[in-house]
C-alpha positions as CSV (number, residue, x, y, z in Angstrom):
1,M,108.8,94.6,111.8
2,K,106.4,97.5,112.1
3,N,106.8,100.3,109.6
4,K,109.3,100.0,106.8
5,I,108.3,103.1,104.9
6,K,109.8,103.8,101.5
7,K,107.7,103.5,98.3
8,L,104.0,103.2,97.7
9,T,103.1,99.7,96.5
10,F,100.3,98.2,94.6
11,I,97.6,96.4,96.6
12,A,95.3,96.1,93.5
13,G,92.2,94.7,94.1
14,L,85.9,90.8,93.1
15,C,81.3,88.1,93.9
16,A,77.7,88.9,93.7
17,I,75.7,91.7,92.0
18,F,73.5,93.4,94.6
19,S,70.1,95.0,94.1
20,S,70.0,98.8,94.1
21,C,69.3,100.9,97.1
22,K,66.1,102.9,97.3
23,K,67.8,106.1,98.3
24,T,69.4,108.2,95.6
25,L,71.6,110.6,97.6
26,E,74.7,109.6,99.5
27,L,74.7,109.9,103.2
28,D,77.1,112.5,104.8
29,I,79.8,111.5,107.2
30,A,77.6,112.0,110.3
31,E,74.9,109.8,108.9
32,I,77.4,107.1,107.9
33,D,78.8,107.2,111.4
34,A,75.4,106.8,112.9
35,L,74.7,103.8,110.6
36,Q,78.0,102.2,111.5
37,K,77.3,102.4,115.2
38,S,74.0,100.6,114.7
39,V,75.5,98.0,112.4
40,D,78.8,97.0,114.1
41,Y,78.2,97.5,117.8
42,E,77.8,93.8,118.6
43,L,80.7,92.8,116.4
44,L,82.9,95.4,118.1
45,K,81.7,94.4,121.6
46,K,82.6,90.8,120.8
47,S,86.1,91.6,119.6
48,R,89.1,93.3,121.1
49,S,90.6,96.7,120.3
50,K,94.4,96.6,121.0
51,P,96.3,99.2,118.9
52,Y,100.0,99.4,119.1
53,Q,101.1,102.6,120.8
54,D,104.8,102.0,121.2
55,Q,104.4,99.5,124.0
56,A,107.3,97.3,125.1
57,Y,107.1,93.6,124.3
58,V,107.4,91.0,127.0
59,A,110.1,88.3,126.6
60,G,108.9,85.0,125.1
61,K,110.1,81.5,124.5
62,V,111.2,79.6,121.4
63,G,109.0,76.9,120.0
64,G,106.1,75.9,117.8
65,I,105.1,76.1,114.2
66,W,103.1,79.0,112.8
67,H,100.7,77.7,110.0
68,D,99.8,80.2,107.4
69,S,99.0,80.4,103.7
70,I,99.8,82.2,100.5
71,I,97.5,82.5,97.5
72,S,100.0,81.8,94.7
73,D,103.4,80.3,94.1
74,P,106.4,82.6,94.1
75,K,107.7,83.5,90.7
76,T,111.3,84.0,91.9
77,F,113.6,84.2,95.0
78,N,115.6,87.0,93.3
79,Q,115.4,90.5,94.8
80,L,115.7,92.3,91.5
81,V,113.2,90.1,89.6
82,G,110.8,90.1,92.6
83,Y,110.5,93.8,92.7
84,R,107.5,93.7,90.3
85,D,105.8,90.8,91.9
86,G,104.3,91.6,95.3
87,A,103.9,87.9,96.3
88,S,107.5,87.0,95.5
89,N,108.8,90.2,97.1
90,A,106.9,89.5,100.4
91,I,108.6,86.1,100.5
92,I,112.1,87.4,99.7
93,S,111.8,90.2,102.3
94,K,111.8,87.6,105.1
95,T,115.4,87.0,104.3
96,T,116.5,90.6,104.1
97,D,116.4,93.7,106.3
98,Y,116.2,97.5,106.0
99,L,117.9,100.5,107.4
100,F,115.4,102.5,109.4
101,D,112.0,102.0,111.1
102,Y,109.2,104.6,111.4
103,E,107.0,104.4,114.4
104,S,103.8,106.1,113.2
105,S,102.1,106.2,116.6
106,V,104.7,108.7,117.8
107,R,105.8,109.9,114.3
108,E,109.4,109.1,114.9
109,W,112.2,107.5,112.8
110,R,114.3,104.9,114.6
111,P,117.4,102.8,113.9
112,H,116.8,99.4,112.5
113,L,119.6,97.6,110.7
114,A,121.6,100.8,110.9
115,S,121.7,103.9,113.1
116,A,121.9,107.2,111.5
117,R,122.8,110.9,112.1
118,I,121.8,113.8,109.9
119,E,124.3,116.6,109.2
120,V,123.0,119.8,107.7
121,D,125.3,122.3,106.1
122,E,123.2,125.5,106.0
123,A,125.9,127.5,104.3
124,A,126.3,125.0,101.4
125,G,122.6,124.1,101.4
126,T,123.4,120.4,101.6
127,L,122.5,117.4,103.9
128,T,124.2,114.1,104.7
129,V,122.8,111.0,106.3
130,H,125.6,109.2,108.1
131,C,124.7,105.5,108.4
132,T,126.4,102.9,110.7
133,I,125.4,99.3,110.3
134,R,124.9,97.2,113.4
135,E,127.8,95.0,114.5
136,D,125.5,92.0,115.2
137,A,124.0,91.8,111.7
138,F,125.1,88.8,109.7
139,W,124.4,86.9,106.5
140,T,124.0,83.3,107.5
141,W,122.8,80.0,105.9
142,Y,120.4,77.4,107.2
143,N,122.0,74.7,109.3
144,S,125.4,76.3,108.9
145,D,127.9,78.0,111.1
146,K,129.1,80.3,108.3
147,K,128.5,84.0,109.1
148,I,129.3,87.0,106.9
149,P,128.8,90.4,108.4
150,V,126.4,92.8,106.7
151,T,128.5,95.6,105.3
152,S,128.2,98.9,103.6
153,D,128.7,97.1,100.3
154,D,125.3,95.4,100.7
155,F,123.6,98.8,100.5
156,V,126.0,100.9,98.4
157,F,126.1,98.2,95.7
158,W,122.3,97.8,95.5
159,Y,121.8,101.6,95.5
160,N,124.4,102.4,92.9
161,E,124.7,99.3,90.8
162,I,121.1,97.9,90.8
163,E,118.6,100.7,91.6
164,G,120.9,103.1,89.9
165,D,121.3,101.1,86.7
166,L,118.6,101.9,84.1
167,E,118.9,98.5,82.6
168,A,117.6,97.0,85.8
169,G,114.3,98.6,85.1
170,L,113.4,99.5,88.7
171,G,112.9,103.2,88.0
172,G,115.0,103.7,91.0
173,Y,117.5,106.1,89.5
174,E,114.9,108.8,89.0
175,G,114.1,108.5,92.7
176,Q,117.8,109.0,93.5
177,C,117.8,112.5,91.9
178,I,116.4,115.7,93.3
179,S,115.5,119.0,91.7
180,M,117.7,121.9,92.4
181,P,116.5,125.6,92.7
182,D,117.8,126.4,89.2
183,G,115.7,123.5,87.7
184,S,118.6,121.1,87.2
185,E,118.7,117.7,88.7
186,R,121.4,116.3,91.0
187,H,122.0,112.8,92.3
188,I,121.8,111.7,95.9
189,D,125.2,110.0,96.2
190,C,125.7,106.8,98.3
191,I,129.3,106.6,99.4
192,K,131.1,103.9,101.3
193,L,133.4,105.1,104.1
194,D,134.4,101.7,105.5
195,D,132.8,98.3,106.1
196,K,130.2,99.5,108.6
197,N,129.8,103.2,107.6
198,F,128.4,104.9,104.5
199,D,126.8,108.2,103.7
200,F,123.9,109.4,101.6
201,V,124.9,112.9,100.4
202,F,122.1,115.1,99.4
203,P,122.9,118.1,97.1
204,R,120.0,120.0,98.8
205,I,118.3,120.1,102.1
206,V,115.1,118.0,102.1
207,A,112.2,117.6,104.5
208,E,112.3,113.8,104.9
209,P,115.8,112.4,104.1
210,Y,115.2,109.0,105.8
211,L,112.1,108.5,103.6
212,S,114.2,109.1,100.5
213,V,116.9,106.6,101.3
214,N,115.4,103.8,103.4
215,M,116.1,100.6,101.6
216,D,116.7,96.8,101.8
217,C,120.1,95.3,101.7
218,C,121.3,92.5,99.4
219,P,124.1,89.9,99.7
220,S,126.5,91.9,97.6
221,F,129.2,89.2,97.8
222,I,126.9,87.2,95.5
223,F,125.2,89.8,93.4
224,A,128.3,92.0,92.7
225,P,130.4,89.3,91.2
226,A,127.5,88.2,89.0
227,K,127.0,91.7,87.7
228,K,130.7,92.2,87.1
229,K,130.8,89.0,85.0
230,G,127.5,89.2,83.1
231,G,125.7,92.5,83.8
232,I,122.1,92.9,84.9
233,A,121.1,89.7,83.0
234,A,123.4,87.6,85.2
235,V,122.0,89.2,88.3
236,K,118.4,88.3,87.2
237,N,119.5,84.7,86.7
238,L,120.4,84.3,90.4
239,F,118.0,82.5,92.8
240,S,115.2,81.3,90.5
241,V,112.5,79.2,92.0
242,D,114.3,76.1,90.8
243,V,117.3,76.5,93.2
244,D,117.5,74.8,96.5
245,P,116.2,77.6,98.8
246,K,118.5,76.5,101.6
247,T,121.4,77.9,99.5
248,I,119.9,81.5,99.8
249,P,121.6,83.5,102.6
250,S,119.5,85.5,105.1
251,C,120.1,88.5,107.3
252,G,116.4,88.6,108.1
253,M,114.2,86.7,110.5
254,F,113.9,83.6,108.4
255,Y,115.6,81.2,106.0
256,I,113.6,79.7,103.1
257,T,114.1,76.0,103.7
258,E,111.5,74.2,101.5
259,Y,109.5,75.0,98.4
260,V,107.1,72.4,96.9
261,P,105.3,74.1,93.9
262,S,101.5,74.4,94.4
263,R,101.7,72.9,97.8
264,R,103.8,74.7,100.5
265,L,106.6,77.1,101.3
266,V,108.5,76.6,104.6
267,F,110.5,79.2,106.4
268,T,112.8,78.4,109.4
269,R,113.6,80.8,112.2
270,N,117.0,82.5,111.9
271,P,118.7,82.1,115.3
272,Y,121.3,84.7,114.4
273,Y,118.8,87.6,113.7
274,W,120.0,90.7,115.5
275,E,116.7,91.8,117.1
276,K,116.5,90.2,120.5
277,D,114.4,90.3,123.6
278,E,115.6,91.2,127.1
279,N,116.9,87.7,127.6
280,G,119.0,87.8,124.4
281,T,116.6,85.5,122.4
282,S,116.2,86.4,118.7
283,I,112.7,86.9,117.4
284,P,110.6,85.4,116.0
285,Y,109.9,82.8,118.7
286,Y,108.2,80.1,116.5
287,E,110.6,77.7,114.9
288,Q,108.9,77.4,111.5
289,L,106.5,79.3,109.4
290,V,104.7,76.8,107.1
291,C,102.7,78.4,104.3
292,Q,100.3,76.3,102.3
293,I,99.8,77.5,98.7
294,V,96.0,77.6,98.5
295,G,95.1,79.3,95.2
296,D,92.1,81.3,96.5
297,Q,90.6,83.1,99.5
298,N,87.8,80.5,100.0
299,T,90.4,77.8,100.7
300,N,92.1,80.2,103.1
301,Y,88.9,80.5,105.1
302,L,88.2,76.7,105.1
303,L,91.7,76.1,106.5
304,F,91.1,78.5,109.3
305,T,87.7,77.0,110.2
306,Q,89.4,73.6,110.3
307,G,92.0,74.9,112.7
308,K,94.9,74.6,110.2
309,M,95.9,78.2,110.2
310,E,97.0,80.3,113.2
311,A,95.4,83.6,112.1
312,Y,92.9,84.9,109.6
313,A,91.6,88.3,108.5
314,P,87.9,87.7,107.6
315,R,86.3,89.1,104.6
316,P,83.0,91.1,105.2
317,E,80.8,88.1,104.3
318,E,82.6,85.9,106.8
319,L,82.8,88.4,109.6
320,H,79.7,87.5,111.6
321,D,80.6,83.8,111.6
322,V,84.2,84.4,112.6
323,V,83.4,86.8,115.4
324,N,80.4,84.8,116.8
325,N,82.3,81.4,116.7
326,Q,85.3,82.5,118.8
327,K,84.5,80.4,121.9
328,E,87.8,79.3,123.4
329,D,89.6,78.6,120.2
330,Y,90.6,82.0,119.0
331,T,90.4,85.7,119.7
332,V,89.3,88.4,117.3
333,F,90.8,91.9,117.3
334,N,89.3,94.9,115.5
335,A,90.8,98.1,113.9
336,D,89.4,101.4,112.8
337,G,89.1,102.2,109.1
338,S,92.2,101.4,107.1
339,M,94.7,104.1,106.3
340,S,94.6,103.3,102.5
341,S,91.7,102.8,100.1
342,Q,90.9,101.2,96.8
343,M,90.8,103.9,94.0
344,W,89.3,104.1,90.5
345,S,91.5,105.5,87.8
346,F,91.2,106.2,84.0
347,N,93.8,105.6,81.3
348,Q,94.8,109.0,79.8
349,N,97.9,107.7,77.9
350,P,98.0,109.4,74.4
351,L,98.9,106.0,73.0
352,H,95.1,105.6,72.9
353,K,94.3,109.1,71.7
354,E,92.2,107.7,68.8
355,E,90.0,105.8,71.2
356,A,86.7,107.2,72.3
357,Y,87.4,106.5,76.0
358,Y,90.6,108.5,75.8
359,K,88.6,111.5,74.6
360,W,86.2,111.1,77.6
361,F,88.8,110.3,80.2
362,T,91.0,113.3,79.5
363,K,88.0,115.6,80.3
364,K,88.0,116.7,83.9
365,E,84.2,116.9,83.9
366,F,83.9,113.3,82.8
367,R,86.1,112.1,85.7
368,Q,84.1,114.3,88.1
369,A,80.9,112.7,86.7
370,M,82.3,109.2,87.4
371,S,83.0,110.3,91.0
372,C,79.3,111.4,91.3
373,L,78.4,107.8,90.3
374,V,80.3,106.2,93.2
375,N,77.6,105.3,95.7
376,R,79.7,104.8,98.8
377,E,76.6,104.3,101.0
378,R,75.6,101.3,98.9
379,I,79.2,100.0,98.9
380,I,79.5,100.3,102.7
381,S,76.1,98.7,103.3
382,Q,76.1,95.9,100.8
383,T,79.8,95.1,100.4
384,Y,81.2,95.9,103.9
385,R,78.0,95.3,106.0
386,G,78.3,98.8,107.3
387,L,81.9,98.3,108.5
388,A,83.5,101.0,106.5
389,Q,83.8,104.8,106.1
390,P,83.6,106.9,102.9
391,Q,87.0,108.1,101.7
392,Y,86.7,111.8,100.9
393,F,90.2,112.8,101.8
394,F,93.5,112.5,99.9
395,F,95.9,112.3,102.9
396,P,94.9,109.9,105.7
397,P,94.6,111.4,109.3
398,S,98.0,110.0,110.2
399,N,99.7,112.3,107.6
400,P,101.1,115.4,109.2
401,Y,99.5,117.5,106.5
402,Y,96.0,116.0,106.7
403,N,93.4,118.7,106.6
404,E,89.8,117.8,107.5
405,K,88.5,120.8,105.6
406,I,89.9,119.6,102.3
407,Q,87.4,117.0,101.0
408,L,86.2,115.5,97.7
409,E,83.4,117.7,96.4
410,Y,82.1,115.2,93.7
411,R,80.1,112.8,95.8
412,Y,77.3,110.4,94.8
413,D,74.7,112.4,92.8
414,P,73.6,110.9,89.5
415,Q,71.8,114.0,88.4
416,R,74.9,116.1,88.9
417,A,76.8,113.5,86.9
418,L,74.4,113.9,84.0
419,K,74.6,117.7,84.2
420,L,78.4,117.5,84.0
421,L,78.3,115.1,81.1
422,K,75.7,117.2,79.2
423,G,77.9,120.2,79.6
424,L,80.5,118.3,77.6
425,G,78.0,117.5,74.8
426,F,76.8,114.1,76.0
427,T,73.1,113.3,75.4
428,Q,70.8,110.6,76.7
429,G,68.8,108.9,74.0
430,A,65.2,107.8,74.1
431,D,66.6,104.3,74.6
432,G,68.2,105.5,77.9
433,I,71.7,105.0,76.5
434,L,74.2,107.9,77.0
435,Y,75.9,109.0,73.8
436,D,79.0,111.3,73.4
437,W,79.3,114.3,71.1
438,E,80.1,112.1,68.2
439,G,77.0,109.9,68.7
440,L,79.0,107.0,70.2
441,P,77.5,105.0,73.2
442,V,79.4,105.4,76.4
443,E,80.9,102.0,77.2
444,F,84.3,101.1,78.7
445,D,86.0,98.5,80.8
446,L,86.8,98.4,84.5
447,S,89.7,96.0,85.3
448,I,89.9,94.5,88.8
449,N,92.1,92.0,90.5
450,S,90.5,88.6,90.2
451,G,92.1,87.5,93.5
452,I,90.1,89.7,95.8
453,T,86.5,89.0,96.3
454,V,85.2,92.2,97.8
455,T,86.6,94.3,94.9
456,N,84.1,92.7,92.5
457,D,81.3,93.7,94.7
458,M,82.3,97.4,94.5
459,A,82.9,97.2,90.8
460,Q,79.5,95.7,90.1
461,I,77.8,98.4,92.3
462,I,79.5,101.1,90.3
463,S,78.6,99.4,87.0
464,D,75.0,99.2,88.1
465,E,74.9,102.9,89.2
466,A,76.4,103.9,85.9
467,S,73.8,101.9,83.9
468,K,71.0,104.0,85.5
469,I,72.2,107.0,83.4
470,G,72.9,104.9,80.3
471,I,76.6,104.2,80.7
472,K,77.8,100.6,80.3
473,I,80.8,99.6,82.4
474,N,82.2,96.1,81.7
475,V,83.9,94.6,84.8
476,R,86.9,92.6,83.8
477,Q,88.5,90.3,86.3
478,T,92.2,90.2,85.6
479,D,95.3,88.5,87.1
480,F,97.1,90.9,89.4
481,Q,100.5,90.6,87.7
482,K,98.8,91.2,84.3
483,M,97.2,94.4,85.7
484,V,100.5,95.7,86.9
485,E,102.1,95.0,83.5
486,S,99.1,96.7,81.8
487,I,99.5,99.8,84.0
488,T,103.3,100.1,83.9
489,V,104.4,98.4,80.7
490,T,101.9,97.8,77.9
491,Y,99.3,100.5,78.9
492,D,96.5,98.4,77.4
493,W,93.8,99.1,80.0
494,Q,90.8,101.5,80.1
495,S,89.8,102.0,83.8
496,C,90.9,100.0,86.8
497,F,90.7,99.6,90.6
498,I,94.0,99.8,92.3
499,A,95.3,100.7,95.7
500,F,98.6,101.9,97.2
501,G,99.9,101.9,100.7
502,A,98.8,104.7,103.0
503,I,100.5,108.1,102.3
504,S,102.1,108.6,105.7
505,F,104.2,111.4,104.3
506,P,103.2,113.7,101.5
507,T,106.4,113.0,99.6
508,Q,105.9,109.3,99.7
509,G,105.4,107.8,96.3
510,S,107.2,110.2,94.0
511,N,106.9,107.5,91.2
512,V,103.1,107.7,91.6
513,W,102.2,111.4,92.0
514,Q,104.8,113.1,89.9
515,S,104.1,113.1,86.1
516,S,107.4,111.6,85.3
517,G,106.9,108.6,87.6
518,N,106.7,105.1,86.3
519,F,103.6,104.4,88.5
520,H,101.8,107.7,87.6
521,V,98.9,105.5,86.8
522,W,96.8,107.4,84.4
523,Y,99.7,108.4,82.2
524,P,103.2,107.3,83.4
525,M,106.6,108.6,82.5
526,Q,105.6,111.9,80.9
527,K,108.6,113.7,79.4
528,S,106.9,116.9,80.4
529,P,103.6,117.4,82.2
530,A,100.7,116.7,79.9
531,T,98.3,119.2,81.6
532,D,98.7,122.5,83.4
533,W,97.3,120.9,86.6
534,E,99.9,118.1,86.6
535,A,102.6,120.7,86.1
536,R,101.3,122.6,89.1
537,V,101.2,119.3,91.2
538,D,104.8,118.6,90.2
539,Q,105.8,122.0,91.2
540,L,104.0,121.8,94.6
541,Y,105.5,118.3,95.2
542,E,109.0,119.7,94.6
543,E,108.4,122.7,96.8
544,G,107.0,120.7,99.6
545,A,109.8,118.2,99.5
546,Y,112.3,120.9,100.2
547,T,110.3,123.0,102.7
548,V,111.3,122.1,106.3
549,D,109.1,124.6,108.1
550,H,105.7,122.9,108.9
551,G,103.6,126.1,108.5
552,A,105.0,127.0,105.1
553,A,104.8,123.4,104.0
554,K,101.2,123.1,105.0
555,K,100.1,125.8,102.5
556,I,101.9,123.9,99.8
557,W,100.3,120.5,100.7
558,D,96.8,122.0,101.1
559,E,96.9,123.2,97.5
560,Y,98.4,119.9,96.4
561,Q,95.5,117.9,97.9
562,S,92.9,120.3,96.6
563,I,94.0,120.0,93.0
564,I,94.0,116.2,93.0
565,L,90.6,116.1,94.6
566,E,89.3,118.6,92.0
567,E,90.8,116.9,88.9
568,C,89.8,113.4,90.0
569,P,92.6,111.4,88.1
570,I,91.9,108.8,90.8
571,I,88.7,108.5,92.8
572,Y,89.0,107.0,96.3
573,L,86.2,104.7,97.4
574,V,85.9,103.6,101.1
575,R,88.1,102.9,104.1
576,S,87.1,99.5,105.5
577,R,87.2,98.6,109.2
578,S,89.2,95.4,109.6
579,F,89.3,92.4,111.9
580,F,92.0,89.8,112.7
581,A,91.6,86.4,114.4
582,I,94.4,84.5,116.1
583,R,94.5,81.1,117.9
584,N,94.5,81.2,121.7
585,R,97.3,78.6,121.9
586,W,99.5,81.6,121.4
587,N,100.2,84.1,124.2
588,L,98.5,87.3,123.1
589,E,100.4,89.8,125.3
590,N,102.6,90.7,122.3
591,V,99.8,90.8,119.7
592,Y,98.6,94.2,118.5
593,Y,96.3,95.1,115.7
594,D,95.4,98.5,114.3
595,N,95.0,100.4,111.0
596,R,98.5,101.8,111.0
597,H,100.6,98.7,111.6
598,G,98.3,95.9,110.7
599,A,98.7,92.7,112.7
600,L,101.9,92.7,114.8
601,T,102.7,89.0,115.5
602,E,106.5,88.9,115.2
603,H,106.8,88.6,119.0
604,V,104.1,86.0,119.5
605,F,105.0,82.8,121.4
606,L,103.2,79.7,122.6
607,D,101.2,80.0,125.7
608,N,102.4,76.8,127.4
């Protein structure tokens, strides 16, 4: 599966503290490019560049076991419960499927589990997406001949009765509503026509209707009776990790066939999956996917070096060894800088209005000063070994409204940071410590995901840079799930590193960028915009979402980007170049790797 685009998701992201660089000013983009060419030339020459550009796949053959790993145990096999746990959701998604696919290399929406037709009523100002589910899509069970067709109910029920139920806690209902010209809100209705046809009825013409409604399906014949009998609580009780996973139906590529806690998770190929090659053989081709549960990335790397994993994405500190030890065992592919980036954000929730850090964080100039302390040159050199680019843009180049002229102004410059802070009334004492206008020393926490090594490197560099002007930043390594809960439920954090998926469309991630969104990180679910600039961003977002003409929309999205880069509620860090190694026992004709799609391996097959 290439590009299932719907919501932005967390990729929140730790090992040594590096010495400081001698230079004090950050390199510009041209200088960084020159540095990269000198650093990574040999690594690039020894690896392959093979981006996916809408090529056709060759037919393969069934056979083999794909050995992989996961860091932690799944917490559930339930779609609803798994929504807030990325690891569990990734596992469950192998047994489900989604409506549409977006091919980013040609910027084109395509049918996936369903075909679709858009009908626009200009006179009424409405739009309808007519969906027709494939006839060859079925829910099946492992080692069983039982087949139940995927129907409209599987989507209509989930849209209306799960995402649309506030008790489910998905925040989905808000995303099902759109603003009308008079300021009111109207619902996008999901209506069943028959077993294979259903409609999404928009009360207003929107720019990207497929993006608004692309979704996974669920086995409604199991979930709907549970909800009818016991409500959302009964739905959440389905498919815990204690069930026999072979009882879970699949309409996706795999069945979950074995789970041994803290040891392994086994998936078995679904021979009834609808996507087939020219010979009528369903993908994937390998018979099983066996994932060891390893606990940390170091074990991941050890397993790969021992030949016990089929593929591996090396961390910067492992890159030279992985690339230089290819020989005949495996091949390494490379990709340009990623489409997304880690970002630094600051808690501006008024629940903490009595805290000193809240009074600092809500000042635009303070956030701008923090941006001036991000030494991207040092991060790129020390953390990524030169294999990264500074992230100065809000939209990535793949976004249709990317504008290279709109860049972050507040780049690494400690003296400018001090000037901005002094303008707010901060002073630097004879002891070198920075004090605020009330005489309090400037000290706050930076929470990072304890499961990702490189994130700690970046956090420690920023902490060290801040210490040079008297600011103490305490780096706190935190379990990812606890970070998500802190950001979205308890709000008990100060500053943090997080990341979202790439913003391929400007309207992607309404729950992040709009002030009412449940993932509006710095202050979620605002009843009304807390600041004038957030009110303007909300307004621009709404206007852009309903502006179909590209030229008119560009003016809207240009202003939108400029405001966020000026206000610095989030500060993007760097875009890292990435590498991917795969064993040569697999035929590599169908293997592609790039910064838009990641590693495409669904069509891989054994070479002999």
